[in-house]
Structures are given as C-alpha cells and as structure tokens.
C-alpha positions, 0 to 999 in steps of 0.5 A: 631290325630290333623290337619296338620299345615303349617308353612309358608316359612321363619318362625316359630311357638311354641307349647306345646307337652304333654308327650307321644304325637308324633310329625311328622314333614313333608316337603311337597316339598322336600328339606326344613329343620325345626329347632326344639328347645324343653324346659321342660314345666315346668322348662325353663332352661332344654333344648335340648342339641347337645352335650349331644345327641352326646355324649350318641348316640356316632354318629352324624347322628340320626335317628330312635329309637335315642333319643335327651338329654336335658343339664341335661342329661334327655331324651326330645324326642325319634325319632319313624319314619324317612323317610330320614335317614339324619338330623343336629344337628351341626349348630346354627339356621341361624340368622340376623349374619349369613346373614350378615357374611355368605350371604354377596349379600342376603338381610338380614333377621332375619332367624330362630334364630330370628323366633324362638324368637319370637314364644317362646318369650310368653312362656318366652323363651329369645333370649339368651336361644336359644341352637343349634337346631335339624335341620331336614332334613338339610345335613351336611356331615363331612369329616372324615380327615380335619372335613370340614363341607359342607351344601349341599340340603337336602335329603328329597323328598316331603311328607318325615317326621321325627316323635318325641315321648315327653318323657316329657311336652315340649315347641317346637319351629319350623320353615321352615328354612331361609337360601337358602344353606341349602334348596337347593336354594329355600324357601319352607313350613314346615308342622306338626301334633301332634298324641295324645294316 
C-alpha cells in the first residue's frame, strides 16, 4: 500500500494506475468533491464515458459493484468500496467559463478543467479530449418530473472514501474541486492512495 497523498484545495494531479491497483479517494474534511478522469494508458483515444456507463448501469447513481465504462464499452474501473453512496457523473468539470457564466460575483478560476488539463498534459492528453468526469462525492439530485438538476453540498463526512479497481492500465486525473456550490461553500483538500495487490 502506498502512502496517502494530498491534493491541495482547488488543484489537481495525474498519475499512472496499473491494472489490478485500487485507487482510494478520501474526503479528509467532508463535503469536498473530487473530479476523476481515466484514459487507457496505451491508447489515449479510449477514455471514461458517462454515457456508456449510464447505458449499462441503467441508473445515474453509482456505488459499490458498479463499473465505469470507456467510450469503447470496455470496463475501465470497478467501484469496490463506497462509504457515501452518492456521486455525480452528470456535470462536466468546472472551468474558467463556469466561473464566467455561473459565478459572476466570484473571482475567475481555471477550475477542475484547467487543473486536469495541466496535470494530464505531460501524458499527452490535450484539453479538447477531456470528457465529463466522475465526480466523487458530488451530490446532484434530479427532479424526476422536470429533469431539473440541483447542486447540493456533498453527503460525505470527514474520512469518507470511494475505492476503484483498475481493470486496465490507466492514466488518471484527479482534483480537489474548485466550484463553491459543489463543496458546501468552502474549498478543502482531497487525499488519495494506491493499494497494489
């Protein structure tokens, strides 16, 4: 098992995750979202897909036992542990434009999109290839009648976690989200560790 690594508030990182490794994403203080991306390490054209995952899961809320699929319908990650049970795969990573359009009274920030783009650049991932992320701990209820989305504070408490087993070799991007509404009004770090078999 590796050491626990901290992603500082409003920042991101990227790393390789080998097939069989388990990535544990931890919310150390509670109510903090972490955007997760995954790319096939040997072919960056294959990337995590919210649409394919929803198609095969037949629901939008995913938890232990659910699989995250690629745009080519291959399993990239399996959720093997989840102490929260509410995450979001609906909304794209926040960006400079998110702040421009949705947070008019907030100072602009490059957001998770910019943080992911910077972290993934050394691996050859271009910004236009960044899809919607799996948003660990994000709480987005959907009105069943109107389809309206709400962004509410995460249900995660200090120390809550979600763990993913890599089903192929991956490049992973991971953030501590930068959008105030997504994180209960404040910004906090995210912790992660990699458990190897």
